[in-house]
Every structure is written in C-alpha cells, then in structure tokens.
C-alpha positions as CSV (number, residue, x, y, z in Angstrom):
1,D,-22.5,-8.6,-15.7
2,L,-21.7,-5.1,-16.9
3,M,-20.4,-3.8,-13.5
4,A,-18.0,-6.8,-13.2
5,F,-16.7,-6.2,-16.7
6,I,-16.1,-2.5,-16.1
7,T,-14.4,-3.3,-12.8
8,R,-12.1,-5.8,-14.4
9,S,-11.3,-3.2,-17.1
10,M,-10.4,-0.6,-14.5
11,L,-8.2,-3.0,-12.6
12,R,-6.3,-3.8,-15.8
13,A,-5.9,-0.1,-16.6
14,S,-4.6,1.0,-13.2
15,S,-1.0,0.8,-12.3
16,L,-1.7,-1.1,-9.0
17,A,-5.1,-2.6,-9.6
18,R,-6.7,0.2,-7.7
19,G,-9.9,-1.6,-7.0
20,A,-13.6,-1.1,-7.6
21,S,-13.9,1.8,-5.2
22,L,-12.6,4.2,-7.8
23,L,-15.3,3.2,-10.2
24,I,-18.0,3.4,-7.7
25,L,-16.9,6.8,-6.5
26,A,-16.6,8.1,-10.0
27,A,-20.1,7.0,-11.0
28,G,-21.9,9.6,-8.9
29,A,-22.0,11.7,-5.8
30,C,-24.3,9.6,-3.6
31,V,-21.7,6.9,-2.7
32,A,-19.0,9.5,-2.0
33,E,-21.3,11.6,0.2
34,A,-22.4,8.6,2.2
35,H,-18.7,7.5,2.5
36,D,-17.7,11.0,3.7
37,A,-20.6,11.2,6.2
38,F,-19.7,7.8,7.6
39,L,-16.1,8.7,8.2
40,A,-17.0,12.1,9.7
41,T,-19.4,10.7,12.3
42,V,-18.1,7.3,13.4
43,S,-15.7,7.0,16.3
44,G,-13.3,4.2,17.1
45,A,-15.4,2.9,20.0
46,E,-18.4,2.4,17.6
47,V,-16.5,0.3,15.2
48,S,-17.1,-3.4,15.6
49,M,-15.8,-6.5,13.8
50,D,-19.2,-6.9,12.2
51,M,-18.6,-3.7,10.3
52,L,-15.2,-4.7,9.0
53,N,-16.4,-6.6,6.0
54,D,-19.0,-3.9,5.1
55,V,-16.4,-1.2,5.2
56,T,-13.8,-3.1,3.2
57,A,-16.4,-4.0,0.7
58,M,-17.5,-0.4,0.4
59,L,-13.9,0.7,-0.2
60,G,-13.6,-1.9,-2.9
61,H,-10.2,-3.4,-2.4
62,G,-11.6,-6.8,-1.3
63,A,-12.5,-7.5,-4.9
64,S,-8.8,-8.0,-5.9
65,D,-6.8,-10.8,-4.2
66,T,-4.0,-10.0,-6.6
67,R,-3.8,-6.5,-5.3
68,L,-3.6,-7.6,-1.7
69,E,-1.0,-10.1,-2.5
70,R,1.1,-7.3,-4.1
71,F,0.8,-5.3,-0.8
72,E,1.9,-8.4,1.2
73,E,4.9,-9.0,-1.1
74,L,6.1,-5.4,-0.8
75,M,5.6,-5.2,3.0
76,Q,6.9,-8.7,3.8
77,P,10.6,-7.9,4.4
78,M,9.7,-5.1,6.9
79,Y,7.0,-7.2,8.5
80,F,9.3,-10.1,9.3
81,A,11.8,-7.8,11.0
82,L,9.3,-5.9,13.1
83,P,9.0,-6.7,16.8
84,K,6.0,-8.9,17.5
85,N,3.8,-9.3,20.6
86,G,3.6,-12.5,22.7
87,A,1.2,-14.1,20.1
88,G,3.6,-13.5,17.2
89,F,1.7,-10.6,15.7
90,I,2.3,-6.8,15.6
91,D,0.5,-4.3,17.8
92,Q,-1.4,-1.3,16.5
93,H,1.3,1.2,17.0
94,V,3.8,-1.0,15.2
95,A,1.3,-1.3,12.4
96,R,1.2,2.5,12.3
97,Y,5.0,2.6,12.0
98,A,4.9,0.0,9.2
99,L,2.2,1.8,7.2
100,H,4.0,5.2,7.6
101,R,7.2,3.6,6.3
102,Y,5.5,1.8,3.5
103,F,3.6,4.8,2.0
104,R,6.5,7.2,2.6
105,S,8.9,5.0,0.5
106,R,6.4,3.8,-2.2
107,H,4.4,7.0,-2.8
108,A,6.1,9.7,-0.8
109,W,2.8,10.0,1.1
110,H,2.7,11.4,4.7
111,F,-0.5,10.6,6.6
112,K,-1.8,12.7,9.4
113,G,-2.6,10.2,12.2
114,L,0.0,7.7,11.3
115,T,3.1,9.6,12.6
116,P,3.5,10.2,16.3
117,D,4.0,14.0,15.8
118,G,6.4,14.4,18.7
119,E,5.1,11.6,20.9
120,R,6.0,7.9,21.1
121,W,4.6,5.6,18.5
122,N,2.4,3.9,21.1
123,A,0.9,7.2,22.4
124,S,-2.0,7.5,20.0
125,D,-5.2,9.1,21.3
126,Q,-8.7,7.7,21.1
127,T,-10.6,10.8,20.2
128,S,-13.4,10.9,17.6
129,M,-12.2,10.2,14.2
130,L,-11.8,13.4,12.3
131,K,-10.8,13.3,8.7
132,S,-7.2,13.8,9.6
133,R,-7.3,10.8,12.0
134,V,-8.7,8.3,9.5
135,P,-5.7,6.0,10.0
136,D,-6.6,5.6,13.6
137,F,-10.1,4.7,12.6
138,I,-8.9,2.1,10.2
139,L,-6.6,0.5,12.8
140,E,-9.5,0.5,15.3
141,M,-11.3,-1.9,12.9
142,F,-8.6,-4.4,13.7
143,A,-8.5,-3.8,17.5
144,K,-10.2,-7.1,18.2
145,R,-8.1,-9.3,15.9
146,P,-4.4,-10.0,15.4
147,I,-2.6,-7.8,12.9
148,D,-0.7,-10.2,10.7
149,L,0.8,-9.5,7.2
150,K,-2.6,-10.0,5.5
151,A,-4.4,-7.6,7.9
152,L,-1.6,-5.0,7.4
153,A,-2.1,-5.4,3.6
154,I,-5.9,-4.8,4.0
155,I,-5.3,-1.6,6.0
156,A,-2.8,-0.4,3.4
157,A,-5.2,-1.0,0.6
158,T,-8.0,0.8,2.5
159,L,-5.7,3.8,3.0
160,E,-4.9,3.9,-0.6
161,D,-8.6,3.7,-1.5
162,L,-9.3,6.6,0.8
163,V,-6.6,8.7,-1.0
164,H,-8.2,7.8,-4.3
165,S,-11.6,8.8,-2.8
166,D,-10.2,12.2,-1.9
167,S,-8.8,12.6,-5.4
168,V,-12.2,11.8,-7.0
169,E,-14.0,14.2,-4.7
170,L,-11.5,16.9,-5.6
171,L,-12.0,16.2,-9.3
172,R,-15.8,16.5,-8.7
173,M,-15.2,19.9,-7.1
174,A,-13.2,21.0,-10.2
175,Y,-16.2,20.0,-12.4
176,R,-18.6,21.8,-10.1
177,T,-16.5,25.0,-10.2
178,H,-16.9,25.2,-13.9
179,G,-20.5,24.0,-14.1
180,F,-19.5,20.8,-15.9
181,P,-22.0,17.9,-15.2
182,V,-20.1,14.8,-14.1
183,G,-22.6,12.6,-16.0
184,E,-21.8,14.2,-19.4
185,P,-18.6,14.1,-21.4
186,L,-16.5,17.2,-21.8
187,V,-16.8,18.8,-25.3
188,S,-13.4,20.3,-25.9
189,V,-9.7,20.2,-25.3
190,K,-10.0,23.6,-23.6
191,Q,-12.5,22.2,-21.0
192,E,-10.2,19.2,-20.4
193,K,-7.2,21.4,-19.8
194,L,-9.3,23.6,-17.4
195,V,-10.3,20.6,-15.4
196,V,-6.7,19.4,-15.1
197,Q,-5.5,22.8,-14.1
198,T,-8.2,23.3,-11.5
199,Y,-7.7,19.8,-10.0
200,L,-3.9,20.4,-9.7
201,L,-4.5,23.9,-8.2
202,Y,-7.0,22.5,-5.6
203,F,-4.7,19.6,-4.8
204,L,-1.3,21.4,-4.6
205,L,-2.6,24.6,-3.0
206,P,-5.5,23.5,-0.8
207,W,-6.4,27.1,0.3
208,S,-7.5,27.8,-3.2
209,Q,-10.5,25.4,-2.8
210,N,-12.2,28.1,-0.7
211,E,-10.8,31.2,-2.4
212,L,-11.2,30.2,-6.1
213,Q,-14.7,28.9,-6.8
214,S,-15.6,30.0,-10.3
215,T,-14.2,29.8,-13.8
216,A,-13.4,33.6,-13.6
217,D,-11.5,33.1,-10.4
218,I,-9.5,30.2,-11.8
219,V,-8.6,31.8,-15.1
220,G,-7.7,35.1,-13.4
221,F,-5.4,33.3,-10.9
222,L,-3.5,31.0,-13.3
223,P,-1.1,33.7,-14.5
224,E,0.0,34.3,-10.9
225,L,0.8,30.6,-10.3
226,P,4.5,30.6,-11.4
227,S,5.4,33.1,-8.8
228,L,3.6,31.2,-6.0
229,Y,4.5,27.7,-7.0
230,P,7.4,27.7,-9.6
231,G,7.1,24.0,-10.3
232,F,3.4,24.1,-11.3
233,Q,4.1,24.2,-15.0
234,D,6.4,21.2,-14.8
235,V,3.7,19.2,-12.9
236,E,1.1,20.3,-15.5
237,M,3.3,19.1,-18.3
238,W,3.9,15.8,-16.5
239,V,0.2,15.2,-16.1
240,E,-0.4,16.0,-19.7
241,D,2.1,13.2,-20.5
242,L,0.2,10.8,-18.3
243,K,-3.0,11.9,-19.9
244,G,-1.6,11.4,-23.4
245,A,-0.4,7.9,-22.5
246,M,-3.9,7.0,-21.2
247,E,-5.6,8.4,-24.3
248,Y,-3.3,6.4,-26.5
249,Q,-4.0,3.2,-24.5
250,E,-7.7,3.8,-24.8
251,R,-7.5,4.4,-28.5
252,S,-5.5,1.2,-29.0
253,Q,-8.1,-0.8,-27.1
254,L,-11.0,0.7,-29.1
255,S,-9.4,0.3,-32.5
256,P,-6.4,-1.4,-34.0
257,F,-5.9,1.8,-36.0
258,P,-5.8,4.6,-33.5
259,T,-6.6,8.2,-34.6
260,N,-6.0,11.5,-32.9
261,D,-9.7,12.1,-32.3
262,A,-10.2,10.2,-29.1
263,R,-9.7,12.0,-25.8
264,L,-10.4,11.6,-22.1
265,K,-13.9,13.0,-22.1
266,D,-15.9,11.3,-19.4
267,F,-15.6,11.6,-15.6
268,S,-14.7,8.0,-15.0
269,S,-11.7,8.3,-17.3
270,F,-10.6,11.5,-15.5
271,A,-11.0,9.6,-12.2
272,Q,-8.5,7.0,-13.4
273,L,-6.1,9.8,-14.4
274,V,-6.2,11.6,-11.0
275,A,-5.7,8.3,-9.2
276,Q,-2.6,7.8,-11.3
277,V,-1.5,11.4,-10.6
278,V,-1.8,11.0,-6.8
279,D,-0.1,7.6,-6.9
280,E,2.9,8.8,-8.9
281,L,3.3,12.6,-8.2
282,G,5.5,11.9,-5.1
283,M,8.1,10.1,-7.3
284,F,7.9,12.9,-9.9
285,Q,8.4,15.5,-7.2
286,N,11.2,13.6,-5.7
287,I,13.3,14.7,-8.7
288,E,13.1,18.1,-7.2
289,C,14.0,16.7,-3.8
290,K,17.1,15.1,-5.2
291,M,18.1,18.5,-6.7
292,I,17.6,20.1,-3.2
293,K,19.8,17.4,-1.7
294,N,22.5,18.0,-4.3
295,K,22.4,21.8,-3.6
296,L,22.8,21.1,0.2
297,V,25.7,18.7,-0.4
298,D,27.4,21.4,-2.5
299,L,27.0,23.9,0.3
300,Q,28.9,21.6,2.7
301,S,32.4,22.9,3.7
302,D,35.3,20.9,2.4
303,D,36.2,19.9,6.0
304,R,32.7,18.5,6.7
305,S,31.3,15.0,6.1
306,D,28.7,15.1,8.9
307,G,25.5,16.0,6.9
308,R,25.6,19.6,8.2
309,V,25.5,22.9,6.4
310,P,26.7,26.0,8.3
311,L,23.7,28.4,8.7
312,K,25.9,31.2,7.2
313,K,26.3,29.3,4.0
314,F,22.7,28.1,4.0
315,Y,21.4,31.6,3.6
316,Q,24.0,33.0,1.3
317,D,22.4,32.3,-2.1
318,S,19.0,33.3,-1.0
319,L,20.2,36.6,0.4
320,A,22.0,37.3,-2.8
321,E,18.8,36.4,-4.7
322,R,20.6,33.6,-6.6
323,E,18.2,31.0,-5.2
324,Y,14.7,30.9,-3.7
325,W,15.5,27.8,-1.6
326,F,16.9,27.7,1.9
327,T,15.1,30.6,3.6
328,E,13.7,28.8,6.7
329,R,14.1,30.9,9.8
330,P,16.2,29.4,12.7
331,E,13.1,28.9,14.9
332,Y,11.3,27.0,12.1
333,L,14.4,24.9,11.5
334,K,14.4,24.0,15.2
335,N,10.7,23.0,14.9
336,L,11.6,20.7,12.0
337,G,14.4,19.1,14.0
338,A,16.8,20.5,11.3
339,L,18.8,22.9,13.4
340,D,22.0,21.7,15.0
341,D,22.6,24.0,17.9
342,S,24.9,21.8,19.9
343,D,27.5,24.6,19.4
344,P,25.4,27.8,19.6
345,S,28.2,29.9,18.1
346,R,28.2,27.7,15.0
347,L,24.6,26.9,14.1
348,S,24.2,24.5,11.2
349,V,21.4,22.8,9.3
350,I,20.9,19.0,9.5
351,M,20.5,18.1,5.8
352,P,18.2,15.1,5.9
353,N,16.0,16.5,8.6
354,L,15.4,19.6,6.5
355,L,14.9,17.6,3.3
356,Y,12.3,15.2,4.8
357,G,10.7,18.0,6.9
358,R,7.2,19.2,6.5
359,S,8.4,22.4,4.9
360,N,9.1,20.4,1.7
361,C,5.6,18.7,1.6
362,L,2.9,19.5,-1.0
363,A,-0.8,19.2,-0.8
364,T,-0.9,19.6,3.0
365,G,-4.6,20.4,3.2
366,G,-6.1,16.9,3.3
367,F,-5.4,13.9,5.6
368,H,-2.4,13.0,3.5
369,S,0.4,15.1,1.9
370,I,3.3,14.4,-0.5
371,C,6.8,14.8,0.9
372,C,10.3,13.9,-0.2
373,V,11.2,10.2,-0.3
374,N,13.2,9.2,2.7
375,Q,16.3,7.5,1.4
376,C,17.0,5.9,4.8
377,D,13.9,3.8,4.3
378,A,15.6,1.9,1.5
379,L,18.6,1.3,3.7
380,M,16.5,0.0,6.5
381,E,14.6,-2.2,4.1
382,S,17.9,-3.7,3.0
383,I,18.9,-4.4,6.6
384,E,15.5,-5.8,7.5
385,R,15.5,-8.1,4.4
386,A,18.9,-9.5,5.3
387,I,18.3,-9.9,9.1
388,A,14.6,-10.7,9.1
389,R,14.5,-10.2,12.9
390,P,13.9,-7.2,15.2
391,I,17.4,-7.5,16.7
392,A,20.9,-8.3,15.5
393,S,24.4,-8.6,16.7
394,P,26.8,-5.6,16.3
395,T,29.0,-7.7,14.1
396,A,26.1,-8.6,11.7
397,V,25.1,-4.9,11.5
398,I,28.6,-3.8,10.7
399,E,29.1,-6.4,8.0
400,L,25.8,-5.6,6.4
401,V,25.9,-1.8,6.6
402,S,29.5,-1.7,5.3
403,S,28.1,-3.1,2.0
404,L,25.3,-0.5,1.6
405,S,25.8,2.4,-0.8
406,T,24.0,5.7,-1.6
407,D,24.5,8.5,-4.0
408,T,26.9,10.1,-1.4
409,V,28.4,6.9,0.2
410,A,30.5,4.4,-1.7
411,A,30.5,0.7,-0.8
412,P,32.0,-1.5,0.2
413,R,33.7,0.6,2.9
414,N,35.4,0.1,6.3
415,L,33.2,1.7,9.0
416,S,35.0,3.9,11.4
417,R,36.1,2.8,14.9
418,S,33.7,5.4,16.3
419,L,30.7,3.8,14.6
420,G,31.7,0.4,16.0
421,Q,32.0,1.8,19.5
422,K,28.6,3.5,19.2
423,L,27.0,0.2,18.1
424,D,28.6,-1.5,21.1
425,R,27.1,1.1,23.4
426,I,23.7,0.3,22.0
427,A,24.3,-3.4,22.5
428,E,25.3,-2.9,26.1
429,Q,21.8,-1.6,26.9
430,H,20.1,-4.6,25.2
431,K,21.7,-7.9,26.3
432,G,24.4,-7.7,23.7
433,H,22.1,-7.1,20.7
434,V,21.0,-4.1,18.7
435,P,17.2,-3.5,18.3
436,L,16.6,-2.3,14.8
437,H,13.5,-0.2,15.5
438,G,14.5,2.2,18.3
439,R,15.8,5.7,18.7
440,L,19.4,4.6,19.3
441,F,19.7,2.6,16.1
442,A,18.1,5.4,14.1
443,Q,20.7,7.8,15.6
444,W,23.4,5.4,14.6
445,M,22.1,5.3,11.1
446,S,22.2,9.1,11.0
447,H,25.9,8.9,11.9
448,A,26.6,6.1,9.3
449,F,24.6,7.9,6.6
450,P,24.6,11.5,7.6
451,N,23.3,12.8,4.3
452,E,20.5,10.2,4.0
453,C,19.2,9.4,7.5
454,A,17.6,12.0,9.7
455,V,18.6,12.6,13.3
456,P,15.7,11.1,15.4
457,Q,13.8,13.5,17.7
458,K,13.1,12.6,21.3
459,S,9.5,12.1,22.3
460,G,7.9,15.1,23.8
461,A,9.3,17.4,21.2
462,V,6.9,20.0,19.5
463,A,5.2,18.4,16.5
464,P,6.8,19.6,13.3
465,L,4.6,22.1,11.3
466,T,4.0,22.9,7.7
467,N,4.7,26.4,6.5
468,D,1.0,27.2,6.7
469,E,0.6,25.7,10.1
470,W,3.6,27.7,11.4
471,Y,2.1,30.9,10.0
472,H,-1.3,30.3,11.6
473,R,0.2,29.4,15.0
474,Y,2.7,32.2,15.3
475,Q,1.3,34.8,12.8
476,A,4.8,34.9,11.2
477,D,6.3,33.6,8.0
478,S,8.4,30.5,8.2
479,A,11.0,32.2,6.1
480,A,13.7,34.2,7.9
481,P,13.4,38.0,7.5
482,V,16.2,39.5,5.3
483,E,17.7,41.3,8.2
484,V,18.1,38.0,10.1
485,M,19.7,36.3,7.1
486,R,22.0,39.4,6.7
487,R,23.1,39.3,10.3
488,I,23.9,35.6,10.2
489,V,25.7,35.7,6.8
490,H,27.8,38.9,7.5
491,G,28.4,38.2,11.2
492,A,31.9,37.8,12.5
493,E,33.3,34.2,12.7
494,P,33.4,33.0,16.3
495,P,36.9,32.4,17.7
496,V,38.4,28.9,17.4
497,S,38.2,27.1,20.8
498,A,40.2,24.3,22.1
499,S,37.1,22.0,22.2
500,M,36.3,22.6,18.5
501,P,37.0,19.4,16.4
502,A,39.7,19.6,13.8
503,T,37.4,18.0,11.2
504,F,33.6,17.8,11.2
505,D,33.0,14.2,10.5
506,E,30.9,11.4,12.0
507,A,33.1,11.1,15.1
508,A,32.5,14.7,16.0
509,L,28.6,14.3,16.0
510,L,26.7,14.6,19.2
511,W,25.7,11.2,20.6
512,T,23.1,10.6,23.4
513,D,22.3,7.2,25.0
514,E,18.6,7.8,25.5
515,E,16.6,4.8,24.0
516,E,13.0,4.7,22.9
517,L,12.0,1.3,21.4
518,L,9.1,0.9,19.0
519,A,8.2,-2.3,21.0
520,D,9.9,-4.9,23.1
521,P,12.0,-6.9,20.6
522,W,12.3,-9.9,23.1
523,L,8.6,-10.3,23.9
524,E,8.0,-12.8,21.2
525,A,11.2,-14.9,21.2
526,P,14.2,-14.1,23.4
527,E,16.4,-16.4,21.2
528,A,15.5,-14.6,18.0
529,A,18.9,-13.1,17.5
530,E,20.5,-16.5,17.5
531,G,18.2,-17.9,14.8
532,G,14.7,-17.6,15.9
533,G,12.4,-19.8,18.0
534,R,9.4,-22.0,17.0
535,L,6.9,-19.1,17.5
536,W,9.0,-16.8,15.3
537,G,9.2,-19.5,12.5
538,A,5.4,-20.2,12.8
539,A,4.7,-16.5,12.5
540,R,6.8,-16.2,9.3
541,L,5.1,-19.3,7.8
542,A,1.7,-17.9,8.7
543,A,2.6,-14.6,7.1
544,M,3.6,-16.4,3.9
545,G,0.3,-18.2,3.9
546,I,1.9,-21.6,4.5
547,L,0.1,-22.2,7.8
C-alpha cells in the first residue's frame, strides 16, 4: 500500500534506516502530541510488558530488522566484554553504561538520565519519568525481561527515534513561528532558508525557543548570532550542503535529467533533513573539538607529558584577547572534574576532562545534547574487541595497549615501568585480574593516554553542570572574571620544593586505589579470564543469534 511504499522510500533515503516513526511524526501534529503526552505522564511503575510492543510499534523501529541488526553489529564488541549477571545477561545499569558509550562515540550524543551524574552507575532513581529521564523509562520497559544484545539494540533504536521525534517537533515549532502550514509546501528559497535558520537557532540555543517567537524576532536576532555563537555560520553552511545533496538525490530519483528547479519544499522532506542534521552534527562539531584539543596540547609545557596545562598558561591568550576559548573559572573547572589541585600552588587543567566536559556541549535544552567525541571510547572498544571478556590479565592488557595509537601517542611503544606497576596494583585487588569496567582501569587508561582519557571522578561528586546550569545555580558566569585571570597569569611563580617532580609525566600523576566496579565481573563465570565457561560461550552464541 501507499504507506508501506513511502516508508520503504524513507528507509532508503536515511543514512541509518531511521524507521517509520519519522514519517508518522512528520505527517501531522496529532501523533506527536499523543506521543509527548504519553511520555510526560507515564511512570516506570506503570509500564508493563504488554505495552512494550505497542510502544516500539509507535516509535516505528520495529519495522526494520536490518536497522536493528546494524545496531547489534555496532554494539556487539562492547556487549561481549561487559560484565553479565548470573543468567548471562546485562543488568539495567550496565545497559545504561553501554548506551551512553554507544551514542557518545557514534553521534556525540549525551543523554540526561543515562549518565550517573556524580553517582554510581547502579544508583538510578525511580521517580516519575520527566522528559529528561526518558532513558530510565525505556529501560523500565525491559525490567521484567533479560537484556541481551537484541534488547539493547531495541532500546538504542528507541532512543534514536525519540531524538528524531524531538527534531521533528522543533521543526514544527519553526514552521509555526513563521506561520507556515506544515501541510503545504514552502513557496520560496527565502522561506526554506528561514526555516533552516530558525530550526538551528532553536536547537543550538534552546533559550531562544521562548524568547524568539515571531518572524520579526528571528530576523532581528540573526545579525547578533555571530557574537553569541561564532560557529553558527559554519553550521548553517554545512546544513546547506546536506540540503543540497538531498535535493540532488531527489531530483535524480524523479528524473534522469535533473534540473535546478526542484527544492525541499514539503514538511516530510525537511523532517528527513533535520534527522540527518541531528545524526551527523556531532561529528561535524567534533572538528572544532579536535581544534580545541590541539590548542590545549600546544599550551602544554615542554617538560610535561601528563595531559595537564598550567592554569597560568590556560588563561594567557584569553586575557590578551587573542582567543575566546579557555575562560572557565577555577570553581567551574573543579565542577567539571577538570582542575588538578593536587598541588594547590600549581593548579593545572586536565585536558580530556575539560574537552569532554559539559561546558563544550551544544543543544543542552532537551533530553539530549551534543558533546565532543570521547577518544577514549575508541581505545576501549579496541580493548573490548580483542579481549571479549570483562576481565583480563595484566600481561594481556600491556601487550594490547602498547599497540594502540592516537593522534598524540605513537605505537607500538614500550609502556613505562610505572604503568606496569599500577596495573599490578589493580590486579592485586581482583584475584590477579584487571576488571575492564571499573574506576581503577579508567584511571589507568587516563595515565596511559593522558591526552585522550579523562580522569574518572569518584561517586558522590557534584554532578557536572552546563554553562547555563552553573549560571542558574550560582547566579554567576562560568567564565572567570578578568581580575581572576590577571591575578593567576601575573602571579609570582611558587618556589621549587624538594617534593616537586623533575618532569611532569605519567609517573608523577596522582594515583588512588579506590575501586568502583560497574558490576561484579565474576558473577557469570569465574573462569572467564582463562578462556570463558559454558555459560559465557552460550551467552555469546545467543547474542549472535546462533542459539
């Protein structure tokens, strides 16, 4: 029938077979309003297994087995290495960790409700499901069934559909702002450009949704954008390139002799565009993240290889008005976990903690935001793919990690004696093995790759805040006042003490022995580190669809 044909066409046009939900949501307001009302009122306790099929059908991803298989393929290496419960499946908090890692590495998405925000991964609350806690609600649907690789893929697809749903609703808001009916095609290139600009403005600067609600408001504000968000024009040009590619593809499908007359005119076509924008914007923005990282590396002193930048050097270019980056006040850096105050007389900035921190996230108004891609995730995926178990011997870790390279670490390399000793200290706590998903191994990775892997924060820490959240909580800007930067930059150098290391390298970094495991890595199979037991092998076969 017609609906099936349109659905198949959309699945072919999307980069990841986005599913029928996008088409349904783009068709009119009624489905989206019912969907939003459902999410706003339901609580985890009210969700039953009988509702699971209805919810997944409403979200649309159930129509594409190929799409779910793609999710399973991408998540499989991590899933095999995750700690399982006694039945050979992963628990809910482990699923939260897996989903957080997956979306952070594939789309640079950060979901509210997936991250522990200062608590342990298994310390999630069971309050009513507000929009920002949608991930909890989704996981509650699986509370009464095991979470295997297929279930994890379904949850991931559902989350992706919810992001697309938000994007379509934001597009609808942009239409409404200018009085454009969603059921009628746009009549000019000027209208199309205005819709794109308004959507991007609402998405990237969420406060504008309440402040700018008319064409006059939008047009009057656009000239001020470069000063508030310097990268807006680059994003707009990138979206125009995506739009041009989609238009060319549509013209080619309609006629073997494409002309320049066809444009994205209807709402459903724009819905496909914004879905592609939200899917790919994180990777586009990551170009800027790499530039920030390179600037931080350049600020490192010649005698440092520990992933730290002295706070004095951190503020220098901003104070001299040569750069608008690197203005975070010390208290805000501390909140982000990016301030190394182990030596209070020589404060420094922890590069990866700042880079991946909430201060560098965009579109922070919804239940998901776009942050810098965490390079440590790719390193962890390489380790998980090779080991395929939640624990490993120190020797296996050393052999594997010594072969991993990044843009600042060459390989192969000989790991330092200090790194080997730290790995042995971890193994001493865990029956001679190293759990891959715990605080100590994350700390070890931050020493092995100090420019790529963030220093893990202990549970109980204050949840990291965005710039806006910091302002609303403390009624103060997250940027340091000029007088603070001037005092730090021009302050006298502290005297050299006998305890001060001769070189600031990995061996000089602070190490603590406090462990926090994601889950018990021996609950499923105590012999897993030596090759895996029957239950482990059965779980792997089941995940691959063999059993």
